[in-house]
N, C-alpha and C positions, 0 to 999 in steps of 0.2 A: 247658131251664128248670132253674133251681137254687133250692132253698128249704131253709131251716134246719129241722131236725127232731130231736126227742128220740127216743133209741133205747135199748133194753135188749139187751145182747149175750147171745145164746144159744149160739152155736157158730161156729167158723171152719173153712173148707175151703180148702186150698191151691189156688191158681189160677196156674199158670205159675211162673216163677222168683222173682218179686218182688211177688206180689199174693196176696190171699186174698179169698174171698167170706165176708163176715161175715153170719151169719144172725141176724136181729134181730126184736124186737117193737116196734111204734111205734103211736101214735095215728093217724098219717096213712096208713100203709101196712099195718097189721096185721102179720102174720108174713111177712117178706120178706128175701131176701138182697141184699146190696149189694157191689159190687166195691170193694176198698180197695187202692190201689197203694202201692208204696214201703214194704213191711212188713219190709224187711231191718233196719231200726232197732229196737233193743230197746224204745225208748219207745213205738213204735206198737203192738207186740204186747202191751205192758203195758196199754194202753188197751183191748185186746180180750179181757181176762179175763172169765170167765163172770159174767153178771149186772151187769157195769159199766153205769152209767147215763151215757149220752153225749149230746152234741149234735153234729150233723154237717150239712154241706151236701150235700144229695142232688141229683144232676144226673140228670134223666130224658131219655130220647131216644125219638123215634118209630121209630127204626131198630133199636132193641135192647130186649129185655125185661130185660137186665141193667143196672140203674141203678148209678151210682157214688156212693160216699160219700167226702168229703174234709173237711179241716179238723176232724178229730175232737177233741173236748175232753171231759174229765170234767165232769159236772154235780154229782156228789157224790164225795168221795174214798173213802168206805167204809172208813175206817181201822179201824173196829171189826171189820170182816170180814177185811180183808187182813192184819191182824196176829194172826189167830187161826186156827190149823190146823183146828180143828173147824168153825168157821163157813165157812172156805174149802171144806171138804169138802161142806158143805151146799149151797153155791152151785153146785158141780159137779153134785150130784144134781138140784137144782131146775132148773138150766138144761138139763140133759139131758132131764128129763121134759118140759119145755115144748117143747124142740126136736123131740122124737120124737112128742109128742102133738098139737101144733097144726100143722095142715097149711099149706103155703105158700099165701098169699093169704087165709087166714082172718082176719077182722077182727071179733072178738067185742066188742060195745060194752062199754066199761068194763074190759076185761081188762088193758090196758096200765096204767091207773091203779091197779088192784088189785095188779098185780105190783110196781109201783114202791113202793107203800106197804109191801108185804110185805118187799121187799129192805131198805128203810130201817128197818123194824122189826127185822129180823135184825141189822142193823148196830148198832143201839142197845141191844138187849136185853142184860141182864147175864149172870150165870153160869148161870142155869137156862134152857137152850134145847135140851136133848137131845130134847125132843118136838117141836121146831119143824117138822121136815119132815112129821110126821104131821098137824099142824094145817094146814100149807100144802096138802097133798094133799086134805084134806077141804074146805077153802075153795076150792080150785081147781075142784072139782066144781060148786060153787055159781057161781063166776065163769064157768064154761063153760055155765051155764044148766040144769044137771041138777037142782039143788036137792034133793038126796036127804034122806030121813028116815033115822033110824038103822036102822029095820027094812029099808030098801032095801039096806043094806050087809050085812045078816045072812048071806046066802049066801056072801059073800066073806070076812068076818072071823070068822064062826062063834063060837068060844069067847071072842073078845074083844069081843063085842057090847056088854057093859055099859061097857067102857072107851071104846069109840067113841061111845056115847051120851053119856058125860060130856064128851068132846071137843066134841061138837056143841052141848052145852047150856051149858057153863061159859065164863066170860070167858077171854081169852087168858092172862092172868097165872096164873090158877088151873089152866088146862090144862097149863101148863108144869111144874107141880108134881105132876102125877099120877105116882105111882111105878110105873115099868115096868122090867122086865128087858130086857137087850139082845135076847133071843130074842123077847119079846112085841112090842117095837118093830118088829123085822124082819118078824114075821108080820102085824102090822097094816099096815105099809107095803106088803107084797106084796099083801094083800087089797084095799086101796084102789086100788092100781095095776091089779089085775084088774078092779075095778069100772069104772075109767076106760077100760080097754081095751074092755070089753064095750059101753059106751055110745058110744064113738067109733069102734067097729069097726076098731080098730088094734091093733098089737102093739108094746108098749113094752118093749124089752129094755134096761133101765137098768143099764149096767155099773157106774156109780159108786155104786149101792146097796151093793155089796160093800165099798167104802171106808168107808161109814157103819157097816156091820156091824162092821168091824174097830175103828173108833175108838170107837163107842158101845156095843159089845157087852160 
């Protein structure tokens, strides 16, 4: 059976000589990997950049748990992200967090739509977006069903409690203007990641956070 499905790209894993497994988030399948063949062409790998919003034909089989994705196409070009080094770094970080945090087969209601809105917001936001990943992590906790209060994060963010409380209370635009040093951003990101690890009983070793530290430090 084949059906057309919207996907968010999280990660790719090489599979043989000319194929990859693309790990995705979708409304239909939640977090799931699909086999994509013929990836020797540069155009195909360009489609599989982190957080790209795609549509694809998914072919399922009763004989295999590895479904196939074909006829991939961009649903949004994300020019605001792809033309910006800093935003691209954020997509690497966000996609890695989602890939490591959300287990295969998990289908949290509303998670796909929230992620899609967040990606489009990052694509469209202007110059003030250095705090975007912090806002994303805090909202991700809500999207996953934890709905933390600021005091729930106190053991993880310690001296940055007042700033985290502002992030959780202020509208998006105002939270992007909260003045923070690179060191403070890094410590808050580390703290919220530890909170997410604690509540998902997982270990999130996010290598791309180092890139954000270098760019926004």
